[in-house]
Each structure stands twice: as structure tokens, then as C-alpha cells.
C-alpha positions, 0 to 999 in steps of 0.5 A: 720170290714167295710161294703162295696159294691163290687166296694168299696172293689175293689177300695181298692186293689192297683197296684203291690199287691199280691192277694190270691184268695180262692176257688176251681174250681166253689165253694167258689170264691168271684165272685162279688169282682173279677168281680168288680176288672175287671170292675175297671181295664177296666174303669180306668186302675187300679189296675195294675201289680198284682201278683195273687196266687191261689191253685186250679183252680177257673173258668168256662173255660170262664169269671168267677173266676180268669178269671177276672184277665186275662187282659194284664197290670192288672196281671203281675204274675200268680202262680196257682195250676191248669190252665185249668179252667182259660183259660183267664189266660192261654191265657195271659201266652201263649202270654207272657203277664204275668209271668206264674208259676204252683206250686203243689196245696197242696204246695200252701195251705201249703205255706199259713199256713207257711206265716200265721205262720211267717215261712220263707217258706215251705220245702217239697219233693213234686215237686222233679224231676218234672217240678217244680224242679228248677235244670235245670242242672239235666234235661232241662225239670226242669223249677222251675214251669215256664210255659212260657218264661217270667217266665224263663227270670224273674227267670234268671234275679234274680226275686222272686224265687218261688222254690229252691233246697237244701240238708237237712240232706242228703236228696234232698228237695225243698224250697218254699219261703214265700211271703207277701199276700197284699190282701186275697179274701174270700167267705162265706155264712154269716157274723155277725156284728163283721165279723165272717164268717160262711160257712154253705151254702157253699159246703166246706170251703177249705183254707179260714182260712189259706188265711185270716191268711196269709194276716193278718200276712203280714199286708194285707187286707182281703175282704170277700163276703157273702150272708147275714149280721146278728146280730149274728150267730145261730150256732158257729160250721160253723164259719170258719174265726173269725172276728178279721181277716176280714177287709171288708165284701161285702154283695152280693145280686145277686144270680148269683154271689154267686152260690153254684158252677159255675155248680149249683145255689143251691144243698142241697145235698152238705149240708145235711147229709145222710137220711137213706136207704129209702131216699137213694133208692128214690134219687138213683131211681131219679138219674137213671131216670135222667141219662136215660133221659139225654142219659147217656148210650151213649157209647162214648170213655170217657164213656167206660173208666169210666165204665172200672174204675167202673168195677175195683172198683167193682172187687177190693173193695178198701177201700178208693178211691180218684177221680181227676178232669176230667174223674175220677170225674164222676166215683162216680155218675156212680158207684152209679147208677150202684149200685157199693159200698163198698168203700169211695170216696174222693176228694182233696177239703176235702169232704170224703164219699158220691158221688163226683160231676163232671164238674164245681161242682167238689170238692163238694160231695153229 
């Protein structure tokens, strides 16, 4: 394991590489490293022609996250599970300045595991008969996940196939071929002298291990951004990536480049266990007071739809409820302040239970 500054780590990334960036919306993105990569490109013109792969949207709909890759010439191919957070990448694709591909978020995370295991790819039914399906002969809207003409042209010219259709034991299936990951960008809280990465200060740990393993088994480079370097970890359980998989550690001292989410500098409720009924009641009272002070009772169209969803939950008492990004994300806090419960709320980032966060903190749960 080598200790490097963010600029030194960015200098190790070569033109033409496939870079896999770990993170989820506003959490877990190696902001110091990707900002350094952008800085290097703007100053020197390198690295160029990168292929960027990420499973979940990582960005603030502005400049942060994978938006750092949104420059013509810097990124040749983008394959992401969610584009809304990365408006610079969206603009790049719409201007036909890169190949744009949109594969299912879960497929990409499972594909990391397949690459890590040395498998030829991922066989799945996910994506059948959607725009991800490559069989244009069945439906002109089936584009194999391509989101722009440049991607379609690359597919027609025999470029890298991101998805193929086949029959397997009499069933329609989609096959997502493996590809080499030349560089993995990770973020953790603390590294020790052997490169072991602990996520005890992160909102959740998402696909860190799989991305690191995929890069290692591709002969690639694993770069990890952390807040702190220690001689040894006090606890072993929070270690999510062993040091044998880590090549470079960047210790970032700028808190703005290591926020717990893009929406919050810090939030202990994402890290601490529930403290019991008394503490819960006090926290709920504070939340209700804060919501009232912020004018959260305004009845716009969005709030009306969300309140209607809370009423549905109160009436039906579902056992487990999954909240997606966007309008559904606020349902957790709204149900909590309304005193509606009796169910477990989950988000696809992993947290199960508690109150899921909204906006640029989506993916975390208090």
C-alpha cells in the first residue's frame, strides 16, 4: 500500500482506462480523488478517453461526484445505473460527446462480483423487454441500454457489447459480458498501515468490496480515499475492504471533500443505534418542530401525493416497504412525523429499518 496525495493518485490513472467509481448518490464517493482527476485533465489534457462505470447515481446535479468526469475528451464511454445526479454526464451524452449507456443498477453491482470471480459475465432476466433489451427486431424501443446515437453507432460497428440476448434452457435471458476494471475509486473512513479500510464513519458501505475485487482480479489499480490513517484499527468488524486489495490510500484533510453525504457534513443518526422510546420521542418532537418551522405543511402537489402515500401505508400496514429515489424518498420522514408506523422501511443502498433520508442524502437511514 502506498500513501499518495489526491493529485499524485490522479496522476496514476492512464488514458483509455476503465474506471469504476463506488458510491451512492451523495455518499461514499471519492470526491477528493475525482476532483483531482478533473483538475489534471483541465490542466494537461490527460487522462483522456476514459470509460466510466458506476452503479448508482453519484452527484449533486451540479459539479460533484461523477460530474467531475463530464468533459469532452476526458470520458469516451459512460455506463451508469442512474444519470439524474450527473447532469454534466447527461449533457455530454446529449451532445454526442461520449457513448452513453444505462444498465440496471443491480446488474452493474452483480457484474462487479462476476468480474471479481473471473466469470465471463452475468446471466440475468433483469432488463428483458425494456430499453435494455438489445433485440431491436422485437421492438424498435429496445436499444440495448444505449441512451444516445453515438452508443447505437458503436454497437452497430461491433464495439463492446454491454448486453446480449440469448436462450438458456428454454428461457429468454440477457447476458451482460464482463470487462476489465483498470482502476477502482473507493472511499472509507479510516485506513491502517496495511491498507485495511474501515467504514465506521460512512452512512453505508454499498459495493466497496466487490469493486475492489473486480479491479484486483483485472490486474487493475485500487485507490481509496480516507479521512484518517491509523497504526491499527480499534475494531475489526467495520473493516469492509482488506488491505491486500488496496494499492493507494489518499488521506483527505478537507472536510468538504469527505461529507457523510452531499447533503450533510455530518449526521450521527446514520451511524448510531436506536436509543429507546424516550430518546425516540425527544427526537420526533424535535423533527416535528423543525418541520413546522421550515413550513413543511405547505400543500403543494408533491406534498399531497406524498401524504396520500402515507395514508395508504397507514391503512394497509404493509410489513416491508421499499422507498425509491425522488418523491417516495420523503415518505419515511413524513410517516414518522405523522406517527404512522408498523412497517419496516428499506432503500436499495442497503439500510433496513429506521427513517430513510431524502434528497442528496438518499441511501442513508436514521
